[in-house]
TORKOL-4160 file (C-alpha; in steps of 0.2 Angstrom, whole numbers, padded with zeros to 4 digits, m for minus):
427
<pt num="1" X="m0009" Y="0148" Z="m0071"/>
<pt num="2" X="m0024" Y="0137" Z="m0074"/>
<pt num="3" X="m0025" Y="0118" Z="m0072"/>
<pt num="4" X="m0031" Y="0116" Z="m0089"/>
<pt num="5" X="m0016" Y="0126" Z="m0096"/>
<pt num="6" X="m0004" Y="0114" Z="m0087"/>
<pt num="7" X="m0014" Y="0099" Z="m0092"/>
<pt num="8" X="m0013" Y="0104" Z="m0111"/>
<pt num="9" X="0006" Y="0105" Z="m0108"/>
<pt num="10" X="0006" Y="0088" Z="m0100"/>
<pt num="11" X="m0002" Y="0080" Z="m0114"/>
<pt num="12" X="0012" Y="0086" Z="m0126"/>
<pt num="13" X="0026" Y="0082" Z="m0114"/>
<pt num="14" X="0022" Y="0067" Z="m0104"/>
<pt num="15" X="0019" Y="0049" Z="m0109"/>
<pt num="16" X="0001" Y="0044" Z="m0108"/>
<pt num="17" X="0007" Y="0029" Z="m0099"/>
<pt num="18" X="0008" Y="0039" Z="m0083"/>
<pt num="19" X="m0011" Y="0039" Z="m0078"/>
<pt num="20" X="m0018" Y="0053" Z="m0067"/>
<pt num="21" X="m0033" Y="0052" Z="m0056"/>
<pt num="22" X="m0036" Y="0071" Z="m0057"/>
<pt num="23" X="m0031" Y="0086" Z="m0067"/>
<pt num="24" X="m0028" Y="0096" Z="m0051"/>
<pt num="25" X="m0011" Y="0103" Z="m0051"/>
<pt num="26" X="m0004" Y="0105" Z="m0033"/>
<pt num="27" X="0003" Y="0122" Z="m0027"/>
<pt num="28" X="0005" Y="0119" Z="m0009"/>
<pt num="29" X="m0001" Y="0106" Z="0004"/>
<pt num="30" X="m0002" Y="0105" Z="0023"/>
<pt num="31" X="m0007" Y="0090" Z="0034"/>
<pt num="32" X="m0023" Y="0084" Z="0025"/>
<pt num="33" X="m0026" Y="0098" Z="0013"/>
<pt num="34" X="m0020" Y="0103" Z="m0004"/>
<pt num="35" X="m0021" Y="0120" Z="m0014"/>
<pt num="36" X="m0020" Y="0119" Z="m0032"/>
<pt num="37" X="m0012" Y="0132" Z="m0044"/>
<pt num="38" X="m0029" Y="0141" Z="m0046"/>
<pt num="39" X="m0030" Y="0143" Z="m0027"/>
<pt num="40" X="m0043" Y="0130" Z="m0024"/>
<pt num="41" X="m0043" Y="0120" Z="m0008"/>
<pt num="42" X="m0045" Y="0101" Z="m0008"/>
<pt num="43" X="m0046" Y="0089" Z="0007"/>
<pt num="44" X="m0034" Y="0075" Z="0003"/>
<pt num="45" X="m0041" Y="0057" Z="0006"/>
<pt num="46" X="m0028" Y="0050" Z="m0005"/>
<pt num="47" X="m0012" Y="0054" Z="0004"/>
<pt num="48" X="m0001" Y="0051" Z="m0011"/>
<pt num="49" X="m0008" Y="0033" Z="m0010"/>
<pt num="50" X="m0005" Y="0030" Z="0008"/>
<pt num="51" X="0012" Y="0039" Z="0008"/>
<pt num="52" X="0009" Y="0054" Z="0019"/>
<pt num="53" X="0001" Y="0045" Z="0034"/>
<pt num="54" X="0009" Y="0058" Z="0045"/>
<pt num="55" X="0001" Y="0072" Z="0034"/>
<pt num="56" X="0009" Y="0083" Z="0021"/>
<pt num="57" X="0024" Y="0093" Z="0028"/>
<pt num="58" X="0023" Y="0087" Z="0045"/>
<pt num="59" X="0034" Y="0099" Z="0055"/>
<pt num="60" X="0045" Y="0085" Z="0063"/>
<pt num="61" X="0048" Y="0077" Z="0046"/>
<pt num="62" X="0052" Y="0094" Z="0038"/>
<pt num="63" X="0063" Y="0099" Z="0053"/>
<pt num="64" X="0073" Y="0082" Z="0051"/>
<pt num="65" X="0075" Y="0084" Z="0033"/>
<pt num="66" X="0081" Y="0102" Z="0034"/>
<pt num="67" X="0094" Y="0097" Z="0047"/>
<pt num="68" X="0100" Y="0083" Z="0036"/>
<pt num="69" X="0102" Y="0095" Z="0021"/>
<pt num="70" X="0114" Y="0105" Z="0032"/>
<pt num="71" X="0125" Y="0090" Z="0033"/>
<pt num="72" X="0125" Y="0081" Z="0016"/>
<pt num="73" X="0112" Y="0075" Z="0004"/>
<pt num="74" X="0120" Y="0060" Z="m0005"/>
<pt num="75" X="0136" Y="0050" Z="m0003"/>
<pt num="76" X="0129" Y="0033" Z="m0008"/>
<pt num="77" X="0129" Y="0022" Z="0007"/>
<pt num="78" X="0139" Y="0008" Z="m0002"/>
<pt num="79" X="0154" Y="0021" Z="m0005"/>
<pt num="80" X="0153" Y="0032" Z="0011"/>
<pt num="81" X="0141" Y="0026" Z="0023"/>
<pt num="82" X="0131" Y="0036" Z="0037"/>
<pt num="83" X="0126" Y="0032" Z="0054"/>
<pt num="84" X="0107" Y="0036" Z="0052"/>
<pt num="85" X="0105" Y="0022" Z="0039"/>
<pt num="86" X="0112" Y="0010" Z="0053"/>
<pt num="87" X="0101" Y="0018" Z="0066"/>
<pt num="88" X="0085" Y="0016" Z="0056"/>
<pt num="89" X="0089" Y="m0002" Z="0052"/>
<pt num="90" X="0091" Y="m0005" Z="0071"/>
<pt num="91" X="0074" Y="0003" Z="0074"/>
<pt num="92" X="0065" Y="m0007" Z="0060"/>
<pt num="93" X="0074" Y="m0023" Z="0067"/>
<pt num="94" X="0065" Y="m0020" Z="0083"/>
<pt num="95" X="0049" Y="m0015" Z="0077"/>
<pt num="96" X="0045" Y="m0027" Z="0063"/>
<pt num="97" X="0035" Y="m0043" Z="0070"/>
<pt num="98" X="0046" Y="m0057" Z="0075"/>
<pt num="99" X="0055" Y="m0062" Z="0091"/>
<pt num="100" X="0072" Y="m0067" Z="0082"/>
<pt num="101" X="0087" Y="m0058" Z="0075"/>
<pt num="102" X="0083" Y="m0047" Z="0061"/>
<pt num="103" X="0093" Y="m0037" Z="0048"/>
<pt num="104" X="0087" Y="m0023" Z="0035"/>
<pt num="105" X="0092" Y="m0016" Z="0019"/>
<pt num="106" X="0085" Y="0001" Z="0011"/>
<pt num="107" X="0080" Y="0005" Z="m0006"/>
<pt num="108" X="0070" Y="0019" Z="m0014"/>
<pt num="109" X="0053" Y="0012" Z="m0019"/>
<pt num="110" X="0040" Y="m0001" Z="m0015"/>
<pt num="111" X="0043" Y="m0010" Z="m0031"/>
<pt num="112" X="0062" Y="m0011" Z="m0027"/>
<pt num="113" X="0059" Y="m0018" Z="m0010"/>
<pt num="114" X="0048" Y="m0032" Z="m0017"/>
<pt num="115" X="0061" Y="m0035" Z="m0030"/>
<pt num="116" X="0075" Y="m0036" Z="m0017"/>
<pt num="117" X="0064" Y="m0047" Z="m0006"/>
<pt num="118" X="0062" Y="m0060" Z="m0020"/>
<pt num="119" X="0081" Y="m0059" Z="m0023"/>
<pt num="120" X="0084" Y="m0062" Z="m0005"/>
<pt num="121" X="0072" Y="m0077" Z="m0004"/>
<pt num="122" X="0080" Y="m0085" Z="m0020"/>
<pt num="123" X="0097" Y="m0083" Z="m0013"/>
<pt num="124" X="0092" Y="m0089" Z="0004"/>
<pt num="125" X="0083" Y="m0105" Z="m0002"/>
<pt num="126" X="0092" Y="m0109" Z="m0019"/>
<pt num="127" X="0075" Y="m0110" Z="m0027"/>
<pt num="128" X="0066" Y="m0098" Z="m0040"/>
<pt num="129" X="0048" Y="m0100" Z="m0040"/>
<pt num="130" X="0036" Y="m0087" Z="m0031"/>
<pt num="131" X="0018" Y="m0088" Z="m0027"/>
<pt num="132" X="0007" Y="m0073" Z="m0027"/>
<pt num="133" X="m0012" Y="m0070" Z="m0026"/>
<pt num="134" X="m0025" Y="m0063" Z="m0038"/>
<pt num="135" X="m0029" Y="m0045" Z="m0036"/>
<pt num="136" X="m0012" Y="m0042" Z="m0027"/>
<pt num="137" X="m0002" Y="m0027" Z="m0032"/>
<pt num="138" X="0017" Y="m0027" Z="m0030"/>
<pt num="139" X="0024" Y="m0014" Z="m0042"/>
<pt num="140" X="0027" Y="m0010" Z="m0060"/>
<pt num="141" X="0045" Y="m0017" Z="m0063"/>
<pt num="142" X="0045" Y="m0033" Z="m0072"/>
<pt num="143" X="0045" Y="m0044" Z="m0057"/>
<pt num="144" X="0032" Y="m0032" Z="m0048"/>
<pt num="145" X="0021" Y="m0034" Z="m0063"/>
<pt num="146" X="0023" Y="m0053" Z="m0064"/>
<pt num="147" X="0018" Y="m0054" Z="m0046"/>
<pt num="148" X="0004" Y="m0042" Z="m0048"/>
<pt num="149" X="m0013" Y="m0051" Z="m0050"/>
<pt num="150" X="m0021" Y="m0039" Z="m0062"/>
<pt num="151" X="m0018" Y="m0037" Z="m0080"/>
<pt num="152" X="m0026" Y="m0020" Z="m0085"/>
<pt num="153" X="m0017" Y="m0008" Z="m0084"/>
<pt num="154" X="m0001" Y="m0015" Z="m0076"/>
<pt num="155" X="0003" Y="m0029" Z="m0089"/>
<pt num="156" X="m0006" Y="m0024" Z="m0104"/>
<pt num="157" X="0006" Y="m0022" Z="m0119"/>
<pt num="158" X="0022" Y="m0026" Z="m0110"/>
<pt num="159" X="0025" Y="m0044" Z="m0117"/>
<pt num="160" X="0030" Y="m0059" Z="m0108"/>
<pt num="161" X="0032" Y="m0058" Z="m0089"/>
<pt num="162" X="0045" Y="m0065" Z="m0077"/>
<pt num="163" X="0045" Y="m0083" Z="m0076"/>
<pt num="164" X="0042" Y="m0095" Z="m0062"/>
<pt num="165" X="0028" Y="m0084" Z="m0054"/>
<pt num="166" X="0011" Y="m0093" Z="m0050"/>
<pt num="167" X="m0006" Y="m0085" Z="m0044"/>
<pt num="168" X="m0018" Y="m0092" Z="m0032"/>
<pt num="169" X="m0036" Y="m0084" Z="m0030"/>
<pt num="170" X="m0037" Y="m0072" Z="m0016"/>
<pt num="171" X="m0052" Y="m0077" Z="m0005"/>
<pt num="172" X="m0066" Y="m0064" Z="m0006"/>
<pt num="173" X="m0082" Y="m0072" Z="0000"/>
<pt num="174" X="m0091" Y="m0057" Z="m0007"/>
<pt num="175" X="m0086" Y="m0064" Z="m0024"/>
<pt num="176" X="m0088" Y="m0082" Z="m0020"/>
<pt num="177" X="m0071" Y="m0087" Z="m0016"/>
<pt num="178" X="m0068" Y="m0093" Z="0002"/>
<pt num="179" X="m0052" Y="m0099" Z="0011"/>
<pt num="180" X="m0054" Y="m0117" Z="0007"/>
<pt num="181" X="m0056" Y="m0113" Z="m0012"/>
<pt num="182" X="m0039" Y="m0104" Z="m0011"/>
<pt num="183" X="m0030" Y="m0118" Z="m0002"/>
<pt num="184" X="m0037" Y="m0131" Z="m0014"/>
<pt num="185" X="m0031" Y="m0121" Z="m0029"/>
<pt num="186" X="m0014" Y="m0120" Z="m0020"/>
<pt num="187" X="m0014" Y="m0138" Z="m0017"/>
<pt num="188" X="m0018" Y="m0142" Z="m0035"/>
<pt num="189" X="m0004" Y="m0130" Z="m0041"/>
<pt num="190" X="0008" Y="m0141" Z="m0031"/>
<pt num="191" X="0001" Y="m0156" Z="m0040"/>
<pt num="192" X="0000" Y="m0149" Z="m0057"/>
<pt num="193" X="0012" Y="m0135" Z="m0060"/>
<pt num="194" X="0026" Y="m0132" Z="m0048"/>
<pt num="195" X="0035" Y="m0143" Z="m0035"/>
<pt num="196" X="0033" Y="m0135" Z="m0018"/>
<pt num="197" X="0052" Y="m0139" Z="m0015"/>
<pt num="198" X="0056" Y="m0127" Z="m0030"/>
<pt num="199" X="0046" Y="m0112" Z="m0022"/>
<pt num="200" X="0056" Y="m0099" Z="m0014"/>
<pt num="201" X="0042" Y="m0089" Z="m0007"/>
<pt num="202" X="0024" Y="m0085" Z="m0005"/>
<pt num="203" X="0021" Y="m0066" Z="m0005"/>
<pt num="204" X="0005" Y="m0058" Z="0001"/>
<pt num="205" X="m0002" Y="m0041" Z="0006"/>
<pt num="206" X="m0011" Y="m0042" Z="0023"/>
<pt num="207" X="m0024" Y="m0031" Z="0016"/>
<pt num="208" X="m0025" Y="m0029" Z="m0003"/>
<pt num="209" X="m0022" Y="m0011" Z="m0008"/>
<pt num="210" X="m0025" Y="m0009" Z="m0026"/>
<pt num="211" X="m0035" Y="m0025" Z="m0026"/>
<pt num="212" X="m0049" Y="m0018" Z="m0016"/>
<pt num="213" X="m0044" Y="m0017" Z="0003"/>
<pt num="214" X="m0049" Y="m0035" Z="0006"/>
<pt num="215" X="m0041" Y="m0042" Z="0022"/>
<pt num="216" X="m0032" Y="m0059" Z="0022"/>
<pt num="217" X="m0043" Y="m0070" Z="0032"/>
<pt num="218" X="m0034" Y="m0075" Z="0048"/>
<pt num="219" X="m0036" Y="m0094" Z="0043"/>
<pt num="220" X="m0027" Y="m0092" Z="0027"/>
<pt num="221" X="m0013" Y="m0082" Z="0034"/>
<pt num="222" X="m0011" Y="m0095" Z="0048"/>
<pt num="223" X="m0011" Y="m0109" Z="0035"/>
<pt num="224" X="0001" Y="m0101" Z="0023"/>
<pt num="225" X="0014" Y="m0100" Z="0038"/>
<pt num="226" X="0011" Y="m0118" Z="0041"/>
<pt num="227" X="0014" Y="m0122" Z="0022"/>
<pt num="228" X="0029" Y="m0112" Z="0021"/>
<pt num="229" X="0036" Y="m0121" Z="0036"/>
<pt num="230" X="0032" Y="m0138" Z="0030"/>
<pt num="231" X="0040" Y="m0135" Z="0013"/>
<pt num="232" X="0054" Y="m0124" Z="0017"/>
<pt num="233" X="0047" Y="m0108" Z="0008"/>
<pt num="234" X="0048" Y="m0090" Z="0015"/>
<pt num="235" X="0033" Y="m0080" Z="0019"/>
<pt num="236" X="0034" Y="m0062" Z="0012"/>
<pt num="237" X="0023" Y="m0049" Z="0019"/>
<pt num="238" X="0021" Y="m0034" Z="0007"/>
<pt num="239" X="0017" Y="m0020" Z="0019"/>
<pt num="240" X="0020" Y="m0006" Z="0007"/>
<pt num="241" X="0003" Y="0001" Z="0008"/>
<pt num="242" X="m0002" Y="m0007" Z="0025"/>
<pt num="243" X="0012" Y="m0002" Z="0036"/>
<pt num="244" X="0015" Y="0013" Z="0048"/>
<pt num="245" X="m0001" Y="0014" Z="0058"/>
<pt num="246" X="m0013" Y="0013" Z="0043"/>
<pt num="247" X="m0022" Y="m0002" Z="0049"/>
<pt num="248" X="m0022" Y="0003" Z="0068"/>
<pt num="249" X="m0005" Y="m0006" Z="0070"/>
<pt num="250" X="0013" Y="m0001" Z="0065"/>
<pt num="251" X="0012" Y="m0016" Z="0054"/>
<pt num="252" X="m0004" Y="m0025" Z="0048"/>
<pt num="253" X="0004" Y="m0042" Z="0052"/>
<pt num="254" X="0002" Y="m0038" Z="0070"/>
<pt num="255" X="m0016" Y="m0041" Z="0068"/>
<pt num="256" X="m0013" Y="m0060" Z="0064"/>
<pt num="257" X="m0001" Y="m0066" Z="0077"/>
<pt num="258" X="0008" Y="m0073" Z="0061"/>
<pt num="259" X="0026" Y="m0069" Z="0058"/>
<pt num="260" X="0033" Y="m0067" Z="0041"/>
<pt num="261" X="0051" Y="m0071" Z="0036"/>
<pt num="262" X="0053" Y="m0055" Z="0026"/>
<pt num="263" X="0043" Y="m0038" Z="0027"/>
<pt num="264" X="0043" Y="m0026" Z="0013"/>
<pt num="265" X="0039" Y="m0007" Z="0017"/>
<pt num="266" X="0039" Y="0010" Z="0008"/>
<pt num="267" X="0026" Y="0023" Z="0006"/>
<pt num="268" X="0022" Y="0029" Z="0024"/>
<pt num="269" X="0040" Y="0025" Z="0030"/>
<pt num="270" X="0046" Y="0041" Z="0022"/>
<pt num="271" X="0032" Y="0053" Z="0026"/>
<pt num="272" X="0033" Y="0060" Z="0008"/>
<pt num="273" X="0052" Y="0057" Z="0004"/>
<pt num="274" X="0057" Y="0042" Z="m0006"/>
<pt num="275" X="0063" Y="0027" Z="0004"/>
<pt num="276" X="0059" Y="0008" Z="0006"/>
<pt num="277" X="0065" Y="m0006" Z="0015"/>
<pt num="278" X="0066" Y="m0025" Z="0018"/>
<pt num="279" X="0067" Y="m0032" Z="0035"/>
<pt num="280" X="0069" Y="m0050" Z="0039"/>
<pt num="281" X="0077" Y="m0065" Z="0048"/>
<pt num="282" X="0095" Y="m0061" Z="0049"/>
<pt num="283" X="0102" Y="m0077" Z="0042"/>
<pt num="284" X="0090" Y="m0075" Z="0027"/>
<pt num="285" X="0095" Y="m0057" Z="0024"/>
<pt num="286" X="0113" Y="m0062" Z="0024"/>
<pt num="287" X="0111" Y="m0074" Z="0010"/>
<pt num="288" X="0116" Y="m0063" Z="m0004"/>
<pt num="289" X="0134" Y="m0059" Z="m0006"/>
<pt num="290" X="0142" Y="m0041" Z="m0004"/>
<pt num="291" X="0136" Y="m0030" Z="m0018"/>
<pt num="292" X="0121" Y="m0041" Z="m0023"/>
<pt num="293" X="0110" Y="m0029" Z="m0014"/>
<pt num="294" X="0109" Y="m0010" Z="m0014"/>
<pt num="295" X="0108" Y="0004" Z="m0026"/>
<pt num="296" X="0115" Y="0022" Z="m0030"/>
<pt num="297" X="0100" Y="0031" Z="m0021"/>
<pt num="298" X="0096" Y="0016" Z="m0009"/>
<pt num="299" X="0094" Y="0022" Z="0009"/>
<pt num="300" X="0095" Y="0041" Z="0004"/>
<pt num="301" X="0101" Y="0051" Z="0019"/>
<pt num="302" X="0086" Y="0063" Z="0016"/>
<pt num="303" X="0073" Y="0048" Z="0016"/>
<pt num="304" X="0082" Y="0040" Z="0031"/>
<pt num="305" X="0081" Y="0056" Z="0041"/>
<pt num="306" X="0062" Y="0058" Z="0036"/>
<pt num="307" X="0059" Y="0040" Z="0041"/>
<pt num="308" X="0066" Y="0043" Z="0059"/>
<pt num="309" X="0054" Y="0058" Z="0061"/>
<pt num="310" X="0040" Y="0047" Z="0055"/>
<pt num="311" X="0042" Y="0034" Z="0068"/>
<pt num="312" X="0044" Y="0047" Z="0081"/>
<pt num="313" X="0027" Y="0055" Z="0075"/>
<pt num="314" X="0018" Y="0039" Z="0075"/>
<pt num="315" X="0023" Y="0035" Z="0093"/>
<pt num="316" X="0022" Y="0053" Z="0100"/>
<pt num="317" X="0005" Y="0056" Z="0092"/>
<pt num="318" X="m0003" Y="0039" Z="0095"/>
<pt num="319" X="m0007" Y="0037" Z="0077"/>
<pt num="320" X="m0011" Y="0019" Z="0078"/>
<pt num="321" X="m0025" Y="0023" Z="0090"/>
<pt num="322" X="m0029" Y="0038" Z="0080"/>
<pt num="323" X="m0031" Y="0026" Z="0065"/>
<pt num="324" X="m0044" Y="0015" Z="0074"/>
<pt num="325" X="m0054" Y="0030" Z="0079"/>
<pt num="326" X="m0055" Y="0039" Z="0062"/>
<pt num="327" X="m0058" Y="0022" Z="0054"/>
<pt num="328" X="m0073" Y="0018" Z="0065"/>
<pt num="329" X="m0080" Y="0035" Z="0063"/>
<pt num="330" X="m0079" Y="0034" Z="0044"/>
<pt num="331" X="m0087" Y="0016" Z="0044"/>
<pt num="332" X="m0101" Y="0021" Z="0055"/>
<pt num="333" X="m0105" Y="0036" Z="0043"/>
<pt num="334" X="m0105" Y="0024" Z="0028"/>
<pt num="335" X="m0116" Y="0012" Z="0038"/>
<pt num="336" X="m0129" Y="0025" Z="0041"/>
<pt num="337" X="m0131" Y="0026" Z="0022"/>
<pt num="338" X="m0135" Y="0008" Z="0018"/>
<pt num="339" X="m0154" Y="0010" Z="0020"/>
<pt num="340" X="m0155" Y="0024" Z="0007"/>
<pt num="341" X="m0141" Y="0018" Z="m0005"/>
<pt num="342" X="m0144" Y="0001" Z="m0011"/>
<pt num="343" X="m0128" Y="0001" Z="m0021"/>
<pt num="344" X="m0118" Y="m0001" Z="m0006"/>
<pt num="345" X="m0113" Y="m0019" Z="m0005"/>
<pt num="346" X="m0099" Y="m0019" Z="0008"/>
<pt num="347" X="m0090" Y="m0008" Z="0020"/>
<pt num="348" X="m0073" Y="m0015" Z="0027"/>
<pt num="349" X="m0056" Y="m0012" Z="0032"/>
<pt num="350" X="m0045" Y="m0012" Z="0047"/>
<pt num="351" X="m0040" Y="0004" Z="0056"/>
<pt num="352" X="m0040" Y="0019" Z="0044"/>
<pt num="353" X="m0038" Y="0008" Z="0029"/>
<pt num="354" X="m0057" Y="0009" Z="0024"/>
<pt num="355" X="m0066" Y="0005" Z="0008"/>
<pt num="356" X="m0084" Y="0004" Z="0002"/>
<pt num="357" X="m0089" Y="m0007" Z="m0012"/>
<pt num="358" X="m0103" Y="m0003" Z="m0025"/>
<pt num="359" X="m0114" Y="m0015" Z="m0035"/>
<pt num="360" X="m0130" Y="m0013" Z="m0046"/>
<pt num="361" X="m0144" Y="m0013" Z="m0033"/>
<pt num="362" X="m0149" Y="m0031" Z="m0028"/>
<pt num="363" X="m0136" Y="m0039" Z="m0039"/>
<pt num="364" X="m0118" Y="m0046" Z="m0038"/>
<pt num="365" X="m0113" Y="m0035" Z="m0053"/>
<pt num="366" X="m0099" Y="m0022" Z="m0049"/>
<pt num="367" X="m0104" Y="m0005" Z="m0052"/>
<pt num="368" X="m0089" Y="0004" Z="m0058"/>
<pt num="369" X="m0098" Y="0019" Z="m0066"/>
<pt num="370" X="m0108" Y="0023" Z="m0050"/>
<pt num="371" X="m0091" Y="0022" Z="m0040"/>
<pt num="372" X="m0082" Y="0034" Z="m0052"/>
<pt num="373" X="m0097" Y="0046" Z="m0052"/>
<pt num="374" X="m0095" Y="0047" Z="m0033"/>
<pt num="375" X="m0076" Y="0051" Z="m0035"/>
<pt num="376" X="m0080" Y="0064" Z="m0048"/>
<pt num="377" X="m0094" Y="0072" Z="m0038"/>
<pt num="378" X="m0083" Y="0072" Z="m0022"/>
<pt num="379" X="m0069" Y="0081" Z="m0032"/>
<pt num="380" X="m0081" Y="0094" Z="m0038"/>
<pt num="381" X="m0085" Y="0097" Z="m0019"/>
<pt num="382" X="m0066" Y="0098" Z="m0014"/>
<pt num="383" X="m0062" Y="0081" Z="m0008"/>
<pt num="384" X="m0050" Y="0069" Z="m0017"/>
<pt num="385" X="m0054" Y="0051" Z="m0017"/>
<pt num="386" X="m0047" Y="0035" Z="m0025"/>
<pt num="387" X="m0055" Y="0020" Z="m0033"/>
<pt num="388" X="m0048" Y="0003" Z="m0033"/>
<pt num="389" X="m0053" Y="m0016" Z="m0035"/>
<pt num="390" X="m0051" Y="m0028" Z="m0049"/>
<pt num="391" X="m0068" Y="m0021" Z="m0056"/>
<pt num="392" X="m0065" Y="m0003" Z="m0052"/>
<pt num="393" X="m0081" Y="m0003" Z="m0040"/>
<pt num="394" X="m0072" Y="0001" Z="m0024"/>
<pt num="395" X="m0068" Y="0018" Z="m0016"/>
<pt num="396" X="m0053" Y="0018" Z="m0004"/>
<pt num="397" X="m0051" Y="0031" Z="0010"/>
<pt num="398" X="m0033" Y="0036" Z="0013"/>
<pt num="399" X="m0033" Y="0052" Z="0022"/>
<pt num="400" X="m0017" Y="0056" Z="0032"/>
<pt num="401" X="m0020" Y="0049" Z="0050"/>
<pt num="402" X="m0016" Y="0066" Z="0057"/>
<pt num="403" X="m0031" Y="0075" Z="0048"/>
<pt num="404" X="m0039" Y="0087" Z="0061"/>
<pt num="405" X="m0056" Y="0083" Z="0067"/>
<pt num="406" X="m0064" Y="0098" Z="0059"/>
<pt num="407" X="m0057" Y="0094" Z="0042"/>
<pt num="408" X="m0061" Y="0075" Z="0044"/>
<pt num="409" X="m0079" Y="0080" Z="0049"/>
<pt num="410" X="m0080" Y="0091" Z="0033"/>
<pt num="411" X="m0074" Y="0077" Z="0022"/>
<pt num="412" X="m0087" Y="0065" Z="0030"/>
<pt num="413" X="m0101" Y="0077" Z="0025"/>
<pt num="414" X="m0094" Y="0078" Z="0007"/>
<pt num="415" X="m0093" Y="0059" Z="0006"/>
<pt num="416" X="m0111" Y="0057" Z="0012"/>
<pt num="417" X="m0118" Y="0071" Z="0000"/>
<pt num="418" X="m0109" Y="0064" Z="m0015"/>
<pt num="419" X="m0115" Y="0046" Z="m0012"/>
<pt num="420" X="m0133" Y="0052" Z="m0009"/>
<pt num="421" X="m0133" Y="0063" Z="m0024"/>
<pt num="422" X="m0126" Y="0049" Z="m0035"/>
<pt num="423" X="m0139" Y="0037" Z="m0028"/>
<pt num="424" X="m0153" Y="0049" Z="m0031"/>
<pt num="425" X="m0147" Y="0052" Z="m0049"/>
<pt num="426" X="m0147" Y="0033" Z="m0052"/>
<pt num="427" X="m0165" Y="0031" Z="m0048"/>
């Protein structure tokens, strides 16, 4: 079987709306490596978009899932509940930042977690408006799209978005927007478009994922907490991509000393199995009435079992410290290229949530073509990379945090070679 043959079948069978970064069809995977149907090996620096932080098929995760399979696979927690759902909620209530009583609900996807967080915020405050940030990504459902601060490809052609959603510029000094500018726009928004007493919540990713791996400046996060407290709004931290050791902390909000009212999570929580969650202040989480939250597959016993194992692995293998170590090594290698690669504009990211941004040499013009050329060249050399950013000029590195040193070093060599070759070709 060949990748090209499956790709031809895909074109006939699957909507073109399902975008694909590669035409590499997976046959098997282990930790940070994937083998395709033709037997070729790839190093995976995408991790299913930050899902398998604990690596493909981590033995403890697989063991936990197999054990659960021997008991039952589905009852629907709202019909016949199960103890491991309760136990996982207890663990997250302890782990999520905030020295107050918390409660948790489970869903299946990150978008569902965001949808439920908005529902909870509206129920708790009796308000409807939500403020988000440009460049943020919160999912492909209608509320998720409305909150997402990027039109193409997420909103194009889908008509009117959900109402009562407002966007504020995300502060990126590299692009000429600082914290004061963002806060000034927010202040003008309150004066011109929406009464702050009608705003249920402000939602923000501590580090923008799809938006380009830009960290929220601490001054902004601190001020948002103050604004929410002043006006009775809730602060929602979207930790779908930043959670579970990726940034060097279990949750990225731990870097700020700022506590959100609600935290959404998914991706890395399940280690490759679908599960998401919302954790927040107990009195807020209890605002919706019975039956207002949930879903047929919400909190699947398989996903819950995997999540328990993921939390064990993060702790037992010190993956938060590992993320810091790997991220520092990657940034050092990228920094070593700056003198020879004038297209490198910025290298950033906490822990192992690292990105490099490329512009035309000596300008502020984003260089998406150069960025994609690096991705393609790395793929040819056996390394899977992802691009991101509102201009498509950022490469984000999302290897499993469990990647072995030998494989990581091999990946670093491919990254360097790919960037250097593209820079030479661009001369």
